[in-house]
N, C-alpha and C positions, 0 to 999 in steps of 0.2 A: 330758816333750811339751817339741819342740822351740819359740818364741817367734820373732815376726818384731815387726822395733822401725817402726814408722809415725808420726807425726809432721802434726801435723795443722795446718792452712793456717794459723790464729791464730802459733801456737808457728815457723814457720817464719819467721812477720813478724819476729818478734820476735830473730829469728837477721839476719837483713834488718838491721833495726833498730843491733843488737849491735856486725854488722858499721859500720856506714855509722856508726856514734857511733865506733870506732876508728881506723879511714881517717881520721878527722875528724885523732883526736887523735893519736895516734900513728905510721899509715904502716899501707897496704895487708897490707904482710909482715905484720908483728906482728895484724892482728886475723886475717886468715888462716889465720892459727895459733893465736888465740885460739877464734874460732867450729869451725875441727876440732876441735877439743879436749873444747867444748860435744858435738859433733853425735856426737864417737867415748867421753862418757861413760856414753849406757847400754848398751852393750853389754854392759858385766857383770851387766844384770839378764837377760839371754839364759839364761844357767845358772841366775839363784837373780832369780826375779822381782822378792820378798813383801823385799828385803833394807832397801830407805827408806822412813823410816816416815811412817807417816800426816800427811797436811797438818790439825794441827788447824781450822786457819781456814776447813776450805771438808770438818768432815766433816757439815756437816747436807744434803747432796747424795749422790743413791742411788746415784754411781758416787763408791768409794773410790777418794782422789785420796791417790799418793803422794808423795815429795821426792829427789832424790838433791841432793849439792850439788856443784858446782864452781867456781872460786874463790868470785866473790860472786855464783852465779846457779844457784835452785832450778830443776831441772827436775821439775815439775808432770808424772806420770804416772798411766796407771793400770792394771790387768793384765786386757785381757777372756779369762777359761779357755774360754770354750766356742769361740774364735775364735784361739785359739794367738797374740793380742796384745797390744804395750806398747806404749799408745798415747800418747804427750808430749804433750800438751796444751799448756804452757805453758813458757817459760824467763821466772821473774823473779829481779831485780835486787835482792836483798834489804839494799839501802839507800832504797830508796820505803818507806813507811808500809803496814806492815806490813796492815793491815785490804787492801788496794789489791788485794790477790791473787784478792779474790772476785770484781772483774771480771766480767762477765761476756763472752764469747767468740762 
């Protein structure tokens, strides 16, 4: 099956925050490269969508969430087999309080 990757508005807003943070800390060039790395990470899911581990802190939800790790960030995603979509729901900084991942989007 061919899959497409779709980013939620919330995940996109997280990318914007990450970019803004690194622009202020180390500069635009690094920020752009770093965010590009995050954006490219889910491409490996196009051929093997279930390689990410299940997100333990989100197990009680209707949708099964999995994650990939890029540097200090978890890319939280779900697989929609019916529509051939990989939905990136969140980009979560693992240096935060882990239960914060349960926040509503």
